[in-house]
C-alpha positions as CSV (number, residue, x, y, z in Angstrom):
1,M,0.0,0.1,0.0
2,G,1.2,3.5,-0.8
3,D,1.3,6.3,1.7
4,L,-2.0,7.6,2.7
5,S,-2.3,11.4,3.1
6,P,-3.1,12.3,6.7
7,A,-6.7,11.8,7.7
8,T,-6.8,15.5,8.6
9,D,-6.1,16.6,4.9
10,L,-9.5,16.8,3.2
11,V,-9.6,17.6,-0.6
12,P,-13.1,18.7,-1.6
13,V,-13.2,19.0,-5.3
14,S,-15.1,21.9,-6.8
15,P,-14.9,22.0,-10.6
16,G,-13.0,24.8,-12.2
17,T,-11.4,26.1,-8.9
18,S,-8.1,25.2,-7.3
19,I,-8.6,22.5,-4.7
20,P,-8.7,23.6,-1.2
21,L,-6.7,21.7,1.4
22,A,-8.2,21.5,4.9
23,Q,-6.7,20.5,8.2
24,M,-8.9,20.1,11.3
25,R,-8.6,22.6,14.0
26,S,-10.4,22.6,17.5
27,V,-12.1,26.0,18.0
28,Y,-13.0,25.2,21.6
29,R,-12.5,22.6,24.4
30,M,-15.3,20.1,24.8
31,G,-14.4,19.8,28.5
32,D,-15.2,23.5,29.0
33,V,-18.6,23.1,27.4
34,E,-19.4,20.0,29.5
35,R,-18.5,21.7,32.7
36,K,-20.6,24.8,31.9
37,L,-23.5,22.6,31.0
38,A,-23.2,20.5,34.2
39,K,-23.3,23.8,36.3
40,L,-26.6,25.1,34.7
41,P,-29.6,25.1,37.2
42,A,-32.3,22.7,35.9
43,K,-35.1,24.4,34.1
44,E,-33.3,27.7,33.7
45,H,-31.3,29.3,30.8
46,E,-32.9,27.2,28.1
47,N,-31.1,29.3,25.4
48,L,-27.8,28.7,27.0
49,R,-28.5,25.0,27.5
50,S,-29.4,24.5,23.9
51,T,-26.3,26.5,22.9
52,Y,-24.0,24.1,24.9
53,E,-25.8,21.0,23.6
54,R,-25.4,22.2,20.1
55,M,-21.6,22.7,20.7
56,L,-21.3,19.2,22.1
57,E,-23.3,17.7,19.3
58,K,-21.3,19.5,16.6
59,G,-17.9,18.8,18.2
60,A,-15.0,21.3,18.4
61,E,-13.3,20.4,15.1
62,R,-13.5,22.7,12.1
63,F,-11.9,22.8,8.7
64,Q,-9.0,25.1,8.5
65,V,-8.9,25.7,4.7
66,K,-6.4,27.1,2.4
67,P,-6.2,26.8,-1.4
68,S,-3.8,24.1,-2.4
69,G,-2.3,26.1,-5.2
70,L,-2.3,29.7,-6.1
71,P,-6.1,30.2,-7.0
72,A,-6.8,32.1,-10.3
73,M,-7.2,35.7,-9.5
74,E,-7.0,37.3,-12.9
75,H,-10.8,37.6,-13.1
76,L,-10.8,39.6,-9.8
77,Y,-8.3,42.0,-11.1
78,D,-10.6,42.6,-14.1
79,E,-13.7,42.7,-12.0
80,L,-12.3,44.9,-9.2
81,P,-9.9,47.3,-11.0
82,N,-9.9,49.7,-8.1
83,F,-8.8,47.0,-5.6
84,H,-5.5,46.1,-7.1
85,D,-3.4,46.9,-3.9
86,A,-5.6,44.8,-1.7
87,L,-5.6,41.9,-4.2
88,D,-1.9,42.1,-4.4
89,D,-1.7,41.6,-0.6
90,V,-4.0,38.6,-0.7
91,K,-2.0,37.1,-3.4
92,R,1.3,37.6,-1.4
93,Q,-0.2,35.9,1.7
94,L,-1.5,33.0,-0.5
95,A,2.1,32.6,-2.0
96,L,3.7,32.5,1.5
97,C,1.6,29.6,2.7
98,H,1.7,27.8,-0.6
99,D,3.5,24.5,-0.4
100,S,3.9,24.7,3.3
101,R,2.2,23.4,6.4
102,D,1.5,27.0,7.5
103,A,-2.1,28.2,7.9
104,L,-3.2,31.0,5.7
105,E,-2.6,34.3,7.6
106,I,-4.0,37.6,6.3
107,V,-3.4,40.7,8.1
108,P,-6.8,42.4,8.9
109,M,-7.9,44.6,6.0
110,L,-9.7,47.9,6.1
111,L,-11.2,49.1,2.8
112,L,-11.6,52.8,3.0
113,G,-13.6,54.7,0.3
114,P,-16.7,56.4,-0.8
115,P,-20.1,54.4,-0.7
116,G,-20.8,52.2,-3.8
117,V,-17.3,51.6,-5.0
118,G,-17.6,47.8,-4.4
119,K,-16.0,47.3,-0.9
120,T,-18.6,44.8,0.3
121,H,-18.5,43.0,-3.0
122,F,-14.7,42.7,-2.7
123,A,-15.0,41.2,0.7
124,R,-17.6,38.5,-0.6
125,E,-15.3,37.7,-3.5
126,V,-12.3,37.2,-1.2
127,A,-14.5,34.8,0.9
128,Q,-15.4,32.9,-2.2
129,L,-11.9,32.8,-3.4
130,L,-10.6,31.3,-0.1
131,G,-13.6,29.0,0.2
132,T,-13.9,29.5,3.9
133,G,-17.4,30.7,4.5
134,M,-18.3,34.3,5.6
135,G,-19.8,36.1,8.5
136,F,-21.4,39.5,7.9
137,V,-21.8,42.3,10.5
138,S,-23.3,45.7,9.6
139,M,-22.2,48.2,12.2
140,S,-24.5,51.0,11.0
141,S,-27.6,49.3,12.0
142,L,-26.5,48.3,15.5
143,T,-26.3,50.3,18.7
144,A,-25.2,47.7,21.2
145,G,-21.6,46.5,21.8
146,W,-22.5,42.9,22.0
147,V,-23.0,42.1,18.3
148,L,-19.5,40.8,18.0
149,S,-19.0,39.5,21.5
150,G,-22.4,38.3,22.6
151,A,-24.6,39.6,25.6
152,S,-24.6,38.1,29.0
153,S,-27.1,35.3,29.4
154,Q,-28.5,37.3,32.4
155,W,-30.1,39.7,29.8
156,K,-33.5,38.9,28.5
157,G,-33.3,37.9,24.8
158,A,-29.5,37.6,25.1
159,R,-27.7,35.6,22.4
160,P,-24.1,34.7,21.2
161,G,-22.3,37.3,19.1
162,K,-21.3,37.0,15.5
163,V,-17.8,35.6,16.0
164,F,-19.1,32.8,18.1
165,E,-21.9,32.0,15.6
166,T,-19.6,32.0,12.6
167,L,-17.2,29.7,14.2
168,V,-19.4,27.4,16.2
169,D,-22.3,27.1,13.7
170,G,-20.2,27.3,10.5
171,A,-17.8,24.6,9.2
172,Y,-14.6,26.5,9.3
173,A,-11.9,27.7,11.8
174,N,-10.8,30.5,9.4
175,P,-13.9,32.2,7.9
176,V,-13.8,35.7,6.5
177,I,-15.7,38.0,8.8
178,V,-16.8,41.3,7.2
179,I,-17.4,44.3,9.4
180,D,-19.3,46.6,7.2
181,E,-19.3,50.3,7.8
182,I,-17.0,50.1,10.9
183,D,-16.9,53.9,11.1
184,K,-20.7,54.0,11.8
185,A,-20.4,52.0,15.0
186,R,-22.5,53.7,17.6
187,G,-22.4,52.5,21.2
188,E,-24.6,53.2,24.2
189,Q,-22.6,54.9,27.0
190,A,-21.8,51.5,28.7
191,Y,-20.7,49.7,25.5
192,D,-18.1,50.2,23.0
193,P,-19.3,48.3,19.9
194,L,-15.8,47.9,18.7
195,G,-14.4,46.9,22.2
196,A,-14.2,43.1,21.3
197,L,-12.2,43.9,18.2
198,Y,-9.1,45.1,20.3
199,A,-8.7,41.4,21.4
200,L,-9.9,39.8,18.2
201,L,-7.5,41.6,15.9
202,E,-4.4,40.6,18.0
203,H,-3.4,37.1,17.0
204,D,-2.3,36.2,20.5
205,T,-5.4,37.3,22.4
206,A,-7.8,36.0,19.7
207,H,-6.7,32.4,20.6
208,S,-9.0,32.4,23.5
209,F,-11.8,34.9,22.8
210,T,-14.7,34.6,25.3
211,D,-18.2,35.3,24.1
212,E,-20.1,36.9,26.9
213,F,-23.2,34.7,26.2
214,A,-21.6,31.3,26.2
215,E,-18.6,32.1,28.4
216,V,-16.5,29.4,26.7
217,P,-13.1,30.4,25.2
218,I,-13.2,30.2,21.4
219,D,-10.2,30.1,19.1
220,A,-10.8,33.0,16.8
221,S,-7.1,33.4,15.8
222,Q,-7.6,32.2,12.3
223,V,-10.5,34.5,11.4
224,I,-9.8,36.6,8.3
225,W,-11.1,40.2,9.0
226,V,-12.2,42.6,6.3
227,A,-13.7,45.9,7.5
228,T,-15.1,48.6,5.3
229,A,-15.4,52.3,6.1
230,N,-16.2,55.7,4.4
231,D,-14.2,57.8,7.0
232,E,-11.3,56.7,9.0
233,R,-11.5,59.6,11.4
234,A,-14.4,57.8,13.2
235,I,-12.3,54.7,13.8
236,P,-10.2,54.5,17.0
237,E,-6.4,54.6,16.4
238,P,-5.8,51.2,18.1
239,I,-8.1,49.5,15.6
240,L,-6.4,51.4,12.6
241,N,-3.0,50.2,13.9
242,R,-4.1,46.6,13.8
243,M,-5.2,46.7,10.1
244,N,-3.7,47.2,6.7
245,V,-5.6,50.2,5.3
246,Y,-6.4,50.4,1.6
247,E,-7.7,53.6,0.1
248,V,-10.3,52.6,-2.6
249,Q,-11.1,55.2,-5.3
250,A,-14.2,55.2,-7.4
251,P,-13.2,53.4,-10.6
252,D,-12.1,55.6,-13.5
253,R,-14.1,55.7,-16.8
254,D,-12.2,52.7,-18.3
255,A,-12.4,50.6,-15.2
256,A,-16.1,51.5,-14.8
257,R,-16.8,50.3,-18.4
258,T,-14.9,47.1,-17.8
259,I,-16.9,46.4,-14.6
260,A,-20.3,47.2,-16.5
261,L,-19.3,44.9,-19.4
262,R,-18.3,42.0,-17.1
263,L,-21.5,42.3,-15.2
264,Y,-23.6,42.4,-18.5
265,G,-21.8,39.1,-19.5
266,S,-22.1,37.4,-16.1
267,I,-25.8,38.3,-15.7
268,R,-26.5,37.2,-19.3
269,G,-24.5,34.0,-18.8
270,A,-26.2,33.1,-15.4
271,H,-29.8,33.1,-16.8
272,D,-31.4,31.0,-19.4
273,W,-33.2,34.0,-20.8
274,G,-29.7,35.5,-21.3
275,R,-29.2,33.7,-24.5
276,R,-31.9,35.8,-26.1
277,F,-29.8,38.8,-25.8
278,E,-26.9,40.0,-27.9
279,P,-23.4,39.0,-26.5
280,E,-22.4,42.6,-25.9
281,P,-24.3,45.8,-25.1
282,I,-24.2,48.7,-27.6
283,E,-21.7,51.5,-27.0
284,P,-24.2,54.3,-25.9
285,V,-25.6,51.9,-23.2
286,L,-22.2,50.9,-22.0
287,E,-21.1,54.7,-21.8
288,R,-24.2,55.4,-19.7
289,M,-23.6,52.4,-17.4
290,A,-20.0,53.5,-16.8
291,E,-21.4,56.7,-15.2
292,M,-23.0,54.7,-12.4
293,A,-21.4,53.4,-9.1
294,P,-20.5,49.7,-9.2
295,R,-23.2,48.9,-6.7
296,E,-26.0,50.4,-8.8
297,M,-24.9,48.6,-12.0
298,R,-26.4,45.1,-11.4
299,R,-29.8,46.6,-10.5
300,A,-29.7,48.8,-13.6
301,W,-28.8,45.9,-15.9
302,M,-31.6,43.8,-14.5
303,A,-34.2,46.5,-15.1
304,A,-32.9,47.1,-18.6
305,F,-33.0,43.5,-19.5
306,G,-36.5,43.3,-18.3
307,N,-37.6,46.5,-20.1
308,A,-36.1,45.2,-23.3
309,R,-38.0,41.9,-23.0
310,L,-41.2,43.8,-22.3
311,D,-40.6,45.6,-25.6
312,H,-39.8,42.2,-27.3
313,R,-36.2,43.1,-28.1
314,D,-33.0,41.2,-27.8
315,R,-30.9,44.3,-27.4
316,I,-30.8,46.7,-24.6
317,E,-31.3,50.4,-25.6
318,L,-30.7,53.6,-23.7
319,R,-34.4,54.0,-23.0
320,D,-34.3,50.7,-21.1
321,L,-31.9,52.0,-18.4
322,P,-33.6,53.2,-15.1
323,G,-34.3,56.9,-15.1
324,A,-33.5,57.1,-18.8
325,N,-37.2,57.2,-19.9
326,P,-39.2,60.2,-18.6
327,R,-42.3,59.0,-20.4
328,R,-42.8,56.2,-18.0
329,A,-45.6,57.4,-15.7
330,P,-45.2,57.1,-12.0
331,I,-47.3,54.6,-10.2
332,G,-50.5,56.2,-8.6
333,F,-53.9,57.4,-9.6
334,H,-54.4,59.5,-12.8
335,H,-57.3,61.4,-14.0
């Protein structure tokens, strides 16, 4: 018999991508959970009890994934022309752990730039590239500090935080966690919404991060952090110091055209109805699309495809784009 690869090396095959390699890593200690569960008073803390039972049922082992080779990234350079610096850094980190037993380490990233330039889309693409799953936290819609770190089980309606959920409920020890609009974090007086990040962004302290709900140390040291912001002045200095900051500009005209053209092709290719449409949009339509922020482009293409079909055409024209046809009456009552 030939050598068997170690039982911990899993090779899930997904067509057309480089094959990720996974080792197993414990993200908590089962003994800790068992002790916590044993101490719970009977008929109390049902939420906490079911959390501990779920942890024991799932076990502590999670996949620690890294691409086995350098994954193809050319499409991302085309699709995200205003993110080349950040992509270069990801590529360097992938090259470092390639052909080694080392885990993938990516310094926490802060994408700084105006709304709509594609920061959240970039984060999702990185998660997909690495194949490690993703947790998403929007700081603008939250006022309490416990979204990352959980709330004490003494509080009514308390629950674990996002870091705990992503590691315990997910399959991976090294997921991408996106903190969207980190500059919009608003805390009540008693809470700093970013307080948990001071420990989480430091490799050493992240090894035993304790969620305030479950109170069991979790190994969050392998999490890949991507934060987005419009204004760095609202972000505390110690957080900025722990991250690589990338200033992302709105794409220039040529880059915006490239993004719009790629989007047209990917939407057309992803739908059966797409084959009814011409392979490329006409020049005036592409020019108009290039004036939009990347985040608006997908919606605009979808509306335009629909408008063209309503008109029984296989080509999008300028009048199909949202806001381009003043003759369309607003919805309401008319005399």
